[in-house]
N, C-alpha and C positions, 0 to 999 in steps of 0.2 A: 649177801642181801645187798640188791641193786639198787642205787640212791632213789629211784623213783619208788621203792616199796617203802622207802623212809618217810614219805611224803604224809601217809595216812597217820603214824601216831604223832608226828608234828603237828598236823591239823588239828588232832585232837586237841593237843594241848593249847594250841593258838585259839581254837574256836570255845573250847570248854567253857561255860558258864556267862558267856556275852548274854543269853536273854533268860538266866536262870535267877539273877538276882531277885531278893524278896524285896515286897513294898516297905519303906522305912517311913518316917516321918520325914516331912518336906524340910530341907534346909535353906538358907538364903542364897539368893542366884538370881539372874534376870528371868522375867516373865513378860508375856503378853496379855491385855488386855481384849478378851475375847467374848463370846456368848451374847455379843450386842451386836445392833444395828450400824451398819458402816455411816461415819457423820455423827452418831448422836455419842455420849459419855456415859460412865459409871461413876456413880457418887461415892466421895472418901468421906469419912468422919471422925472426928478426935478422938472418939473413945470407942473399945471394940465392941461394947454396946448399941452402937449406932444410936442415931436421933432423930427426930423429927426433918431437920434440916439439914443438908449436906456441907460439910465443912470444904470440899475441893471434889472438883471433877477430874476424872482421867478419860480421854479420848480412845474411842474403842480402836483397836490394832495397835494403840501407841506400848512401848517397852518401859517398863518399870523394874525397880530393884527390891526383891522381896526381903524383908529382915527376918520377918515370922508368919508362920502359915499353920495355924491350929486345923485347919481342916473345913472350919468353917468361917473364919474372918482371917484376915492377912494384914500383917503391917506393911505397907509399901511406899516405896519413894521415888519421886520423877522431879529431877531438878531438885528445887530447894523445899519443894512440898511432900510432907510426908503424913499418911492417914490411914484409917482403916477400910477395906474394902472387903465385899465377899468373896470368899475365895472361890465361890463357882464362875467369878470373872476371869480365873485366873490361868493361863496355860504356857507349862515349859517349866514348870520348878520341880526342885527337888529330885530323888532319883528313884521314884515311882514311876517314872515314864523308861519305858526299856528302848534300847538302841532297835531302829528299824532294819531288818533283813536286809532291804532294798538299800538305804544308805550305808549300812556297814560294806557291802557290796562293792558301792561306788568307792568309797574310801581305801578298800583293800586294793582294789583295781590301780588305783592313782599311786598308792605306794608300791606295791608290785613295778610297777614301770618304772619308778624310780631306782628300785633296788636293782635292776637289769642294766642301768648306764653305769658305764666306768667310772664316772665321777661322782659315785652315788654319796649322798651326803643330807643330813636333816634339812639342811636349807633346800636342795632338790625337792625332797620327799615335800615338803610344805607346798613348793611350787607345782608338783604334779598333783597333789591333793587339793589346791585351789581349782585348776583346771578341770579336776575331774568332776568337781562339784557343780561349776559353773556351766559345764557339758550336758549337766542331767537336771531335766524338770523338776522344780520344786526345790531345789538346793540351792542356798544363799550365803554369802561369805561377806563378814564384815570385821574391820580390824579398831581396835580401840586406840583411840588418836584424838590427843587434846581434849582429853577428859569426855570422849563420847563415841558410841559405836559408829562407823562411817562404813557404808556400803563398798565391797570392792565386786569391779564389774570386769575387771581384766587382771590377768597374773600379772603383768608388767606394772601394776601398781604397786606391787609387794616392793619394789625396789625403792618408791619413797617410802616405806615403812618396813624396814628389813628386821627392826626388832618388835612391832607391835607384836601384841597378843591377838589371834585370829580367834573368831568363834564361826561354826557353820550351823546353820539352820536346815535340816532335812526330816519330811516325815513328823514334824510335831515334836522334834527334840532338838536342843542345843549342844553342839559338841566344841569343845574348847580345843584351840590347837597352839601350842607353846613351846617355843625353843629355848631351852636351859644349857648352860654350861654347868660341866659336872666339877666337883661332887655335888649332887643335890640329891635329895629324899622326896617320895612321889608315894603319898598314901602310907607313911612311915617305912617305905622301903628304898632302899638305894637304887637308883637308876642305872640301869645295866652300860656303863661306859667310864673309863678313868680319865680320857681326855678329848675326846670328840662331842662336840654339840650335840644335843638330842632334842628330836621332835616329841612332843606328848601329844596324844589325840586322847581327849577323855569325853564321855557323855554317856547316859543311859545304861549305866554299867559296863561299856566298852572301855577299855584303858590299854592303848598301845603304845609303845614307843621304839622309835627309828632312830637307827645311829649308822653311818655308814652303809656296810651292805647287809645291815642285819635288822629284822623286826621282831620287837618282844611284845609280848601279852601278858598282863597280870592276872593271873588266874584266881578263882577263890580261895586258893591256898595262901595267897600271898605271895607266891614264887613269879619271877619271869622267865617265861618259856619262849626261846627263840625259835626262828623258822627263816628259811632262807628266801629268796624272790620267787622259786617255782613252787615252794610251799603257801606263799601269800595269794600267789596266782590261782593256785588250786583252791583255796579257802573262797576266795573271791567267785570263783564258779559254783562251788556248791551252794552258794547263799543265793543263786538265782530262785 
């Protein structure tokens, strides 16, 4: 069998389940205050049942941390302010948001470019991932620094924060990008590396690990499936 013929089964393993995860109860995570007019605010209350007078206000478009979301009300925090808000004002929490095919194509293309380099590594993959996102309309990159998310506008800014956790926001879904040193477990599964740093990209049901010249996808059966640079590039192409 020629190497090119091997790409199809590898792609099936790589992309299986990316868009078939069932909706689950929302989990703690970052969300945006939406469904409101620009310049306005959303009321927050001390109790879940709400009240006549609001306890706090959250600016439309601001980012909050969601501690708990029942589907109707959510307990959120912004700086030192903690209050209940209506869930309809939140966007981007939990795992019910599925990965966008467009975003996946962008990320896979960036990863494929890094794997084809002779100096391929998790660090290079992250840089290429950020570059691909910044070059794509509607994709935003932020780094966790000094207890706050700060906007990344140029890949060169990563030099200032080499160990920072990144998050990418594309097509309504947040994706986390974190470099870890093995041994480590991700979603109760060992990361596929024994000595090299690993880039973990996760969000919307998408779970990818990049180490040296290999890319792995966490499938629905809980196993890491490997793919080479050509397979990842082909996977990006079929997501168009």
